[in-house]
N, C-alpha and C positions, 0 to 999 in steps of 0.2 A: 310116644317117642320124640315129636316134635316138642311137646309141653319141656320134656328132659333138656332137650338141646338150647333151647330157650333159657330155662331156669340156669344151668352151667353158664353160656352167654352172659347172663345178666350178671352173675356172681363175678365172673371175671373181669367186667368191665368197670362193675362197682370196685372190686381189689384196685384196678389200675387206675382210675379215677379219683380213687381216696389217696394212692401216694402221690398221685401228680399234683397234690394241693396240700398234702401234708408238708408241716415244718420238718425242717431237716435238720438231723446233728450235725453239729460242727465242733472242730477242736478249737484250742486258745490261738494257736496259730494261724488257723482260718479265720479267725475272727480279726486278727490283727491284720493279716494280709489281704483280707477283703475288705478292710476299714469297715466294719459292721457297726452300726446305732443300736444300741441297747435301750429297749422300750420298757422292760419292767422285768419280775421275777413271777415264776409259779412254782408252785407245790404239789405234789401229790399227797395223796391220803395212805397210811399204811393198809389199803385195801388190795393192793394188786400181788399175787402170788409169784411173780417173776422179775427179774430187772427188764426183760424185753416187755413186760406189761406196763412196768413204770415208764420206760421211754415211750411208749404208744401214748401214754396218757399224758406225759409232758409233751409230746407234738400236738395232741390234739388242744390242750389248752393253750398252746404257744400261737394254734391259727386262732382261737378264739378271740386274742389278745390283739390281733393283726401282725403277727410276726410271720418271718420266713424260715428263722433260723433258732435253733435254741443250743445253750450250751451246760450240760449237767455239771454242777458245780458241787454237789452235794449229793449220797445216797445211804442209805441206812438200811440192815435188814434185822428185824427183830421179830421173826417169824412172818414176817409179811414184809414186802419192800416199799419204802417211800424215796421219794428224790425231790430236790430242788434244782431249778435250771434258769438262767437268765435267759431272756428272749430277745432278739435281733431284728433290725429290719434292714 
């Protein structure tokens, strides 16, 4: 029973810590209002099966590029989903 509590607790902490560091999706208005600096562009492959999976992948890629925010600029559904986003800091 104690092991199960630790497993659940570590999963919750992992989810919380991931979201604390994940790049946040923003709108065009937020980019202008916050005066964000564009640092690049990222693209997902057509391997994701839902728009949320594509956004999660974009967030991860933005993190790897050193960004705190991303703006989805294009999306495509062709059996699977792919997307492109600008990355900002």
